[in-house]
C-alpha positions, 0 to 999 in steps of 0.5 A, spaced: 500 500 500 502 506 498 500 512 502 501 519 499 501 525 504 500 532 501 504 538 502 498 541 506 497 535 510 504 535 512 504 542 514 498 541 518 501 535 521 507 538 523 503 544 526 500 540 531 506 537 533 510 540 539 517 542 537 522 536 538 528 539 541 523 542 546 520 536 548 527 533 549 529 538 553 522 537 557 523 530 558 530 531 561 528 536 565 523 532 568 527 526 569 532 530 573 527 535 576 533 540 575 534 545 569 542 545 571 542 537 570 538 537 564 543 542 561 549 538 563 546 532 560 544 535 553 551 539 553 547 546 553 547 552 557 541 552 563 539 558 559 537 554 553 534 549 557 529 554 560 528 558 554 526 551 551 521 549 556 518 556 556 517 555 549 514 549 550 509 551 555 507 557 551 506 552 545 501 548 550 498 554 553 500 550 560 505 550 565 509 544 566 514 546 572 513 549 578 519 553 580 521 554 587 527 557 590 531 551 591 527 546 587 523 544 581 517 540 581 512 538 575 505 541 575 499 536 574 499 538 567 507 536 567 506 530 570 500 528 565 504 530 559 511 526 561 509 519 560 506 521 553 513 524 551 517 518 554 513 513 550 513 518 544 521 518 544 521 510 546 517 509 539 522 513 535 528 509 538 524 503 537 522 504 530 529 507 528 532 501 531 528 496 527 530 500 521 537 500 522 537 492 523 533 492 517 538 495 513 544 491 517 540 485 517 534 481 515 534 477 508 539 479 502 536 476 496 542 474 491 542 471 484 548 467 481 549 462 476 548 455 479 554 452 478 558 458 481 553 457 487 554 450 488 562 449 487 565 456 489 560 460 494 556 454 498 563 452 501 564 459 503 557 461 506 558 459 513 564 464 514 559 469 512 554 467 517 559 467 522 561 474 521 554 476 520 549 472 524 543 477 523 543 477 515 540 471 512 543 470 504 537 467 500 540 465 493 534 465 487 534 464 480 535 470 475 527 470 473 526 473 480 525 481 480 525 482 487 533 481 488 538 486 492 544 484 488 547 479 483 553 475 481 554 475 474 558 471 469 561 474 463 565 480 460 563 485 465 558 490 460 552 491 464 550 498 463 546 501 469 549 497 474 555 498 479 560 493 477 565 490 481 570 485 478 570 478 483 574 473 479 578 472 473 578 465 470 582 460 466 581 453 463 585 447 464 584 439 464 582 436 470 580 429 472 580 424 478 587 421 480 585 414 478 586 417 471 593 418 472 594 410 473 592 404 469 593 402 462 593 409 459 595 414 464 595 421 463 602 424 463 602 428 457 597 432 453 597 427 447 594 422 452 588 425 452 586 421 445 585 415 450 580 418 454 573 421 454 572 428 454 567 432 458 563 438 456 559 443 458 555 448 454 562 451 451 564 446 447 569 450 443 573 451 449 576 444 448 578 446 441 582 452 443 585 448 449 588 443 445 591 448 440 594 452 445 597 445 448 599 443 441 595 437 441 593 434 434 589 428 432 584 429 438 577 430 436 575 436 441 567 435 440 567 428 442 564 426 449 558 427 453 555 434 454 552 437 461 548 443 461 551 446 467 559 446 469 558 443 476 555 437 473 561 436 468 566 437 475 562 432 478 563 427 472 570 428 472 570 426 480 567 420 478 572 418 473 567 418 467 573 422 463 577 429 463 573 435 464 576 442 462 575 445 469 574 452 470 579 455 475 574 458 480 569 452 480 574 447 481 579 450 486 576 447 492 576 440 489 583 440 487 585 443 494 581 437 497 584 432 492 578 430 489 581 432 482 588 433 479 591 438 474 595 433 470 598 438 465 601 445 466 597 448 460 592 453 462 588 457 457 585 464 460 578 466 458 575 473 456 570 472 461 569 472 469 565 473 475 562 480 477 558 483 483 553 487 480 547 491 483 543 498 482 547 504 484 541 507 488 542 501 493 549 499 492 551 502 499 546 499 503 549 496 509 547 489 508 549 489 500 556 493 502 557 487 507 556 481 502 560 485 497 566 486 501 566 479 504 565 476 497 571 480 494 575 478 500 574 471 499 576 472 492 582 475 494 584 469 498 582 464 492 587 468 488 592 466 492 590 458 492 
């Protein structure tokens, strides 16, 4: 529901509300029953406190304090008004706190390529949760519109968005350690002629890698294909063949020994991963927190 407040209605509402500074001074003076202590708390002069109280009394048309020689007492009107003022300030404090918690915490909705989520992001999300326990990251697909930010794969050209480069990518063959043994162990790139090639949607990458490695006589198109890179990686782990691994997606499996890199030849790609979000919301605390964490994790990945 969208509520519209006209300028006239807003002016009328403000005219019906006492000055906020005067209310703040009244609450402090009433709590201390002293203009001097109220002035010390608010870091103003005693004369300023007296002026604000007088202004509030004039605005209300009522006396709020009885000023005696050595003491200050609330009038009946002041005693009746004080709980309302305190309740109003507490509501402002509570509402502001809820708003800040909503910005710092709550739910952060993020879109990303499924393979990237499965192979790179998911193993790391626990560390983000430890650092920001009040913020729940919700991963959704690209068809959703109610998202806070995204992690995109491509060349980095998305007009109208704030773009932060996250990770570059190389490609190179990876396989199960079992394929380094047996009848046709993988010791040289030419040995690929004896093994099944595994493909994702970018089959042309195998052709480019074989050319870079100087391999001839190997059909770069043969072998099964998978719609997602994470499926290709899993097939390689299971020993179904040799996959052209994408450095970002195979880093954890290489580190854990589930995969090995049999050759030293790597082929840089022109694509990478980028953190994107609308410029108007880029500095919201929860978006900033997740973006900075992602960039920190990416720097650690680059050191692996």
